[in-house]
C-alpha positions in Angstrom: -78.7 -91.9 37.1 -78.2 -91.4 40.7 -81.1 -90.0 42.7 -79.8 -89.0 46.1 -83.0 -87.5 47.3 -85.6 -89.6 49.1 -89.1 -88.3 49.7 -89.8 -87.2 53.3 -93.4 -88.4 52.9 -95.3 -91.3 51.5 -97.9 -89.1 50.0 -98.1 -85.7 48.3 -101.5 -84.1 47.7 -101.5 -81.6 44.9 -104.7 -80.0 43.7 -106.2 -76.8 42.4 -109.3 -75.5 40.8 -109.1 -73.2 37.8 -111.1 -72.4 34.7 -109.4 -72.9 31.3 -109.0 -69.1 31.1 -107.3 -69.0 34.5 -104.9 -71.7 33.4 -104.0 -69.8 30.2 -103.6 -66.5 32.0 -101.8 -67.9 35.1 -99.9 -70.9 33.8 -96.7 -70.0 35.5 -98.2 -69.3 39.0 -100.3 -72.4 38.8 -97.2 -74.5 37.9 -95.3 -72.9 40.8 -98.0 -73.5 43.4 -98.6 -77.0 42.1 -94.9 -78.1 42.0 -93.9 -76.6 45.3 -95.2 -79.5 47.5 -93.4 -82.0 45.3 -90.1 -80.1 45.6 -90.5 -79.8 49.3 -91.0 -83.6 50.0 -87.8 -84.3 48.1 -85.9 -81.4 49.8 -85.1 -80.0 46.4 -84.3 -76.4 45.7 -87.2 -74.0 45.2 -87.4 -73.4 41.4 -87.1 -69.7 40.5 -90.0 -68.0 38.8 -87.6 -67.4 35.8 -87.2 -71.1 35.4 -90.9 -71.7 35.6 -91.6 -69.0 33.1 -89.0 -70.5 30.7 -90.4 -74.0 31.0 -94.0 -72.8 30.6 -92.9 -70.9 27.4 -91.5 -74.2 26.1 -94.7 -76.0 26.9 -96.8 -73.4 25.3 -94.7 -73.4 22.1 -94.7 -77.2 21.9 -91.0 -77.6 22.4 -91.2 -80.1 25.2 
């Protein structure tokens, strides 16, 4: 595999606070806000909400 992207930072801080109910009810939005800083430091594309919804559905159904 060839990874052409190099992080623009030595550190990425990702954190959030949520109750279990909030995680269940807002999984997709939490994934989006949590992953955004990671995508930014590697100058990757911004994942679409459709992609996040699709991946969250796979996680929830146990297919990943």
